[in-house]
Structure formats: structure tokens, C-alpha cells
N, C-alpha and C positions, 0 to 999 in steps of 0.2 A: 476459191473453194475452201470450205471449212476443213479443220483437221480431221473430223470424223468422216467427211466425204472423201478426203484424200486417202484415209486408211482403207475405207471400203473399196475404193477404186483400185488401190494396190492389191488388195486381196483378190478382187475379181480378175485383174490382169495376171496375177501370179497363178491362179487356178487355171485360167485360160492357157497360159504358156505351158504349164505342167501337163495338162490333159492332152493338148495337141502335141507337145514335145514327146511324151511317152508313147503316143501312137506312132510318131515318126521313128522313134528309137526301136519300137517293136518291129516295124516294117524293115528297118535297116538290119537289125540283128537276124531276122529271118531270111534275109537275102532276096526279098521280093522287091520289085520296082514300085515306087510310089505312083499312084494313079488317082483319077478323079474320084473314084468310089471311096478312097481313104480320106480325101478332102471333105467329102460329104459326111462321112462318119465322124470326122473330127469336129466339123461345124455343128452337126446335130448333137453329138455327145456333150460339147461345151455348153450349148444353149439349154439343153435339158438339165444338165447338172446345175447350171446357174439358177434356173427356176426352182429346182428342188432345194438347193442349198439356201436360197433366199427364204423359201417357205419354211425351212427348218431352223432359220435363225443363225446360220453359219457366218453371215456377214455382220452380225451384231456380236461384238467381241465378248468372250466369256473367259473367266479365270479358270475354268474347269477344262483341262486339256483332254481328259478321258471322255467327257461329254462331246467335245468337238470331234474327236476321232470316231466316236460312235455315229455321229451325224454324217460325217464324211462317208463312212462305210454304208450307211443306210441310203444316202442320196445316190451313191454310185451303184448300189445294188439295183435300184429302180432304173437307172440308166441302162444297166446291163440287160435287165428284163425287157425293157422297151426295145432296145436294139435287137435282141434275139427275136422278139415277136415280129418286128418290121422286116428283118432279114428273112424270116420264114415266109411271111405273107408275100413279099416282093420277089422272093427267090434270088435275092442278091448273093453273089458268090464272093465270099471273103476267105482268106487263108485262116484256117482254124488256129494255126500256130501264132499268127499275128494278133488275132483278136483275143485269144486266151492270154497272151503275154501282156497285151494292153490292159485287159480287165484286172490283172494282178498288179502291174506296175503303177497305174494311174492313182489309185487310192493310197498306195504306199508312198508315192512321191508327194502327194498333197499333204498327207499326215506328217511325213518327215519334215517337210518345209515348215509346217506350223510348230512342230517341236523345236526345230532349230531357231526359228524366230523368237520363240519364248526364251530359249536358252541365251540368245544374244541379248535380249532385254534384261535378263537376270544378271548377265555379265557386266552390262553397262550401268544398270541402275540398282543392282541388287544390294550394294552396300549403303545406299542412301537411307539415312534415318530421317523420317518425315514427321513433322508435327503440324497440327492444324489449329489455328487460332479461331475458335468459334465452333461450338458443338450443336448448332441449330440445324435447320433443314438444309441450308447450303453446305455446311461442313459435312453432314452425313452423306449428302449426295456426292460431294467431292471425294470423300473417302472411298465410296463404292466405285467411282470412275477410275481413281488411281489404282485400286486393287485389281479391278477387272481389265482395264486397258493396258496396264503395264506390269501386272503381277507383283506390285510392290506392297509393302506393309506399312501401315500407319503406326508409329510408336506411341502416339498419345494425342489427346485432345486437351485444349486449354480454353477456359471460358470464365468470365466473371459472373455470369448469371447461372442460376440453377437450371439444369436440363433434365431430360428423362433419365430414369434409373438405368435404362438399357444402354446408355452411353457412358462409358467410363472416362471421367475427366480427371486428368493428373493434377490440375491446379488452375489457378486464375492466371491472368495475363502477366502479373508480376512474377509468378513462378516461371512462366514461359521465358521471360526476359533473363531471369537468373540461370535457368537451365541452358539457354542459348549461350550465355557468357561462359558457362562451365564446359561448353563443347559437347553437350549431350545430344545434339541433333545436327544434321547437315543442311536441311532446308525447312522453311516454314511457309505454309500456305495460310494467308489471312482470308478467312471466310466469314467475316462479320457482316451484319446487315448494313445497308447504306445509312440507316438512321443513327448508327454508332460512329459518326464521322469524327467526333472528338477522341474517342477511344482509339480509332484507327490511326489518327495523326500522332497521338502520344506513343502508340506502340511502334510505329515506323521510326519515330525519332529515337526511341530507346534502343531499337535494334541496330542503329548505325554504330553502336559500340560493340558489335559482335562481328564475327566472320562468317555468319550464316547467310545462305542464299534465301532471299525472301521473294515470294510471289503473292500478288494481289488478285483475288478472285472477285469480280463484280457481282453483286447480289441482284440478279435479274429476275428473281422470283416475284418481285413486286410488280412486274409487268406481265401482261397476258400475251406471251409471245406466240408467233405463228411462223414456224420454220425459220427461226433466227440463225444467223451464222456470222462468224467474224470475217471481216475483209480488211484489206490494206490499201490505202491510197497514198502513194508517195511517202511511205513510211509511217503514215498516221493510221493507227488501228481504229476501226469502226465496227459497229455491230448492227446488222439489220434487224429491226423489230418485227416487221411484217414482211416475210419473204416467200419466194416460190421455190418448190423443190425441183422445178423444171428448168432451172438455169444450168448451163454447161452440159455435162454428160447426161444428166437426167432428161433435159429437153431433147437431146439427140435420140436417146433410147425411146422416149415417148413418141417422137415423130416417126421413127422406124416402125414402132408397134402400130401406129395409126395407119401408115401407108400399107403395110403388109396385110393387116386384118381387113381394112376397108376394101382393098383390091380383091382379096379372096372372097369377101361377102358379096361384093358387086358382081363378081364372076358367077358365083353360085346362084345368086338371086336374080340374075339377068332375065331369065325366062319368067319366073314368078312375077317380077316387077312389070314385065310386058303384059302378062295376064291381068294383073291388078289394074294397070293403066287402061286396058280394054274394058274391064268391068266398070271402072269409074266413068269412062266415056259412054258406055251403053246405058248407064243408070242416071246420068246427070247431063244436062245440056251445057254445062259450063266447061272450063278447061280441066285437064287431067291433073295438073300440078298448080299449086299456088304458093306464094312466098310470104313469110312473116318477118318483120324486123325485130331483132333481138340485140341485147348487149353481148359482146364477145370479150376476148382477152383485153384487159386494161380498160374495160368499159367502152370499147369502140363498137359502133353499131354494125351489124352484119345482117344479111338476108338468109333466112332458113327456108329450105324447100320441103314441102309435104304433098302427099296425095290429097286431093279434094275429098271432103268427108261430109257433104251436105245431104246425103241420102242414107237410107237404111244400110246399104252396102258400105257406105263410108263410116257408119257407126261401128260396123264389124271391124273395119280397119283400125279405128281408134281404140277399141277394146283390146285388140291384139297387138297394138303398137306398130302394125304394118304400114301405117300412114307415114312413119318416120324413115322408111327405107331410103327415100331420096336424099336424106341428110348425110348418107355416106359419101355423097358427092361433095358436100360441105367439108367433110373430113379430108378428102383428097386435096381440096383446094387450100387446106391449112386453116380454115376458119373455125373448125370444131375438132374435138377429139372423140373417139368412140366412148371413152369413159371420162366423166368430169361432172361438175355441177350442171344440172339441167338449166338451159337458158329460160328465164322468165320473160314475160311480155314487158314492153316499155312501161306500160301503165302500172304493172305489178311492181317493177323496180321503183318507180316514183312514189308509190304508195307506202312501201315498206322499208326503204333504205334509211329514212329518218327515224322510223319507229323501232327498228331492229338493229341493235349494236352489231358492228362488224359485218353487216349485210354485204357491202360492196367488196369485202375481201375475197368473196367467192370468185371474183373476176381476176384474181391473180393467176389463174390458169384458164385454158380454153374451156368453153362450155362443152358438155358431152351429150351424146345420144342417150346414154344411161348413166346412172351415178349411184353413189353409196346411199344417199337419202332415198332414192327410188326403190332399191332392192330391200330397204328396211321399212317400206310401207309409207313413205312420205312423198307426196307429189300432188300439185294442184290445191294446196291448202289455202284456206281463207281466214282461219282464226290466227290471231297473233301468237298464241302459245304454240300452235303447230308450226308456224313459220320459224320461230326461234329454234325449235327442235330440228327442223329441216336444215337451217343454217348451221347448226352444231354438227350435223352429219357431213355437210359439205366441207366445213373447216377441218373436221377429223380426216377426211380424205386428203386434203391438201397437206396437212401436217404429216400424215403417215403414208404418203404415196410410195408405191413400188410397183414393179411390173406384175408381181404376183397378186397384189391387191386388185389391179386392173383385170387380170384373168379371172380372179374370183368373182368380181362384179359381173363380168360378161357371162360366166357360167350361171350365176344366180339369176340373171336377167332372162336367160334362155329357159331355165327351169320354171321360173315364175310365169313366163309367157305360155309355156306348154300347159301348166296346170290351169292357168286362166282360160285357155282355149278349150281344154277338156271340160272344165266346169261350166262354161257357157253352152257347150254342145249338149251335155246331159241335162242342164237346166232347161233348155228349150224343149228337149224330148219329153220331160215331165210335164 
């Protein structure tokens, strides 16, 4: 797991422990026994807070502590409002003393933890004087990461080449070597492009005559990366160029999301699906369901189920996407996800995989019933320019996957389907 993924996981686990722990403490201080209703409150509060915190960017580190505290308060306020609404609707009986104590303690604990963690980083790293060799794109991005992720300050940039006026460069690489020998810095990050191999070797050689800690940052901007991350095999560091966000904890969360949502949808839609099946049978002499072969995860072939749509009733099912309802069974079987790149036909893959760069990278994740490209108006394209845009949306989804993005796509799909159904209804009346 990459460093950024580890940090995010630590933040999520910390928030989970603090939110559940403060509820337990509230119950204990109030003298009430712990019961199942408090377990449900803890689980619901943690899940809702996680979704809101992710949506508000709290798991993307920021150098601005006051902004983080505001987002913590805002996210928790919505948890409180939803909890009170559900308690009122369901007539659930909770101790007012317990809940009020929890509502106050939880955000204070999360905010205090973030403040203490930053104070710890300043204590450990605060005295470090950092210099960056290279004031190009890599150097500027590195400076932003160091300042935002660790709250440290860059004392200076050094570069032989002329750079933008917005970047203050202390001197060239010769000046860097001299300043390092004079003890003006504690560590140096070399952020020069890979094309500067000779300069990098010479700089590393000269820096052996100093007592400064030196770090080498590989220039990966020359590659078009897709969810890249560092890994370690028997002590050998490697980097994945084309990776999936659904390895490890991400894959577990995605699978839980698919199981919970697909079970819920199948239960809710069980009767409508039976009615649709009856409608298909009464309007068509053929079978109710048919299957199509598609490419799934890692390019493996899978069978997708759909309602037959060879009659006018079937055309209505296609327009409203109701013909895809049996594919929630594919989701339960683990062959598909609710959200992901839509599976294209075998013929379609064969036609466009050679003509469209990175086409097959969409198979790094499971195909979905709906996707980011579909809610943005791309689906069933035949022109090459449209296909390239479609693939760009699919790759954006893979690179930026999160539970909140999945929920957003599901909501947009439902809204789009409702508007389409209403539009078709009024269009026929006219």
C-alpha cells in the first residue's frame, strides 16, 4: 500500500475509533448500560461521517488546520441533523444526556487529534531545513506535498536553468553544493528531470563531501500514470505505472458497497422485476431473459443478463434502462460492480482497442451497470472521437475512485433515468 493510502487509512481508522469511543465514553459517564441501539448509532454515525468527510476533502491532507476544523464541525453537524431526524421518525429512545454528550465530545476529540498530530510532526520535523534541487514542475509539486503533508517549509530552490519568476531560486547547483558544505541545510531533495542524468550524477558525487541527507525524487511526469503507487518486493522498491485503486482496502470497501446496494435494490425491485418479466412474456414469444458475452475484470469473458427487448415493450425497457435490472445478479456473483466502466461488446472491444490508446485499461476494474461516462452523456458511441472521450471518462473514474464518487454516480443515474422517463411520457402525449 502506498504512503498516501496508508495515511488515509490511518485517518479513517482514527476517526472511527474516536467517534465510536466518545459514544462509549458518553454512555459510561452517564451511567447507562451499553445496548444494541448504541451500537447501531455508532455504526451509522461513523459511516455517515466518513461519507461526508470524504466528500468535503478531509482525507486529502491540508496545511490549513482551521479549514480542517471547520470541515470536521460541518460534517459532524450533518451527522447530528440526520441522527435527530431518524430518531424522530423511528421513535427511537436514546438518553438525551448520552446523545448530547456524544454530539459535543466527538468533534472535539477528532479536532484535538488532528491538532496533536500536527504538533507532533512539527516537533519531529520542524527544525529540518529543506532545499530542493530543481525548480521545475516536479520541484514545485514536491514543495507543495512537503508543506501540505508535513507542515514543513522549503528554505530554497536551486537550479541551473531559468525558471518562472514566481519561483524564487537561491542559486545554481554549484551554489547548492557550497551552501550544503557550509551547513545551511539539513536535507536536499533532488527533483531534476530524468533527462538531466549527467547533472544528477555530478551533483550526487559532489554531495558526498557534505553531511547533508539527500533524497532522490524520480521524475514520473514523463509517463502518463494511472493510479501509480510504490511497492516493495524483498526490499526492492518498484512503482506500478498502471494500477487499480481497488487493491487492498479499496477492493474490500467496493465489494461491500456492491453487496449491500445490490441486495437492497433486488429486494426493492423484486416485484417490479416480476411484473416486467410478465410483460416481456406476454409481448414476446421468446424467453424473458437473454445473456450477452462481455469482457470483465482483467479482460476475462463474462455473461451479462438482460430482459429481452425485441418488442415495443422492450424498447421502453431499453430507454429507461430497466432491461439492465437482472445485471444486479451479476453484481452479487462478483462479475460486475454497480458503478464502473460499462462493458462493451466483444466486437466493439476488438474494433477499438487498437485504435484507441489505453482502451483496455478500463478493464483494471470490474465493469459497471452505470458509470462516469454514462452520466456525462457518453454511451453507445460509434465515432472514434467520441470513443476517446468515453475512455477518458472511464480512466478518470479509475484514477479518482472513491465511495462518494460511486454514490454521486448512482444518484445522477437515478435522476437522469427519472428525467428521461418523464420526457418520454410527455413527448408521447404531445
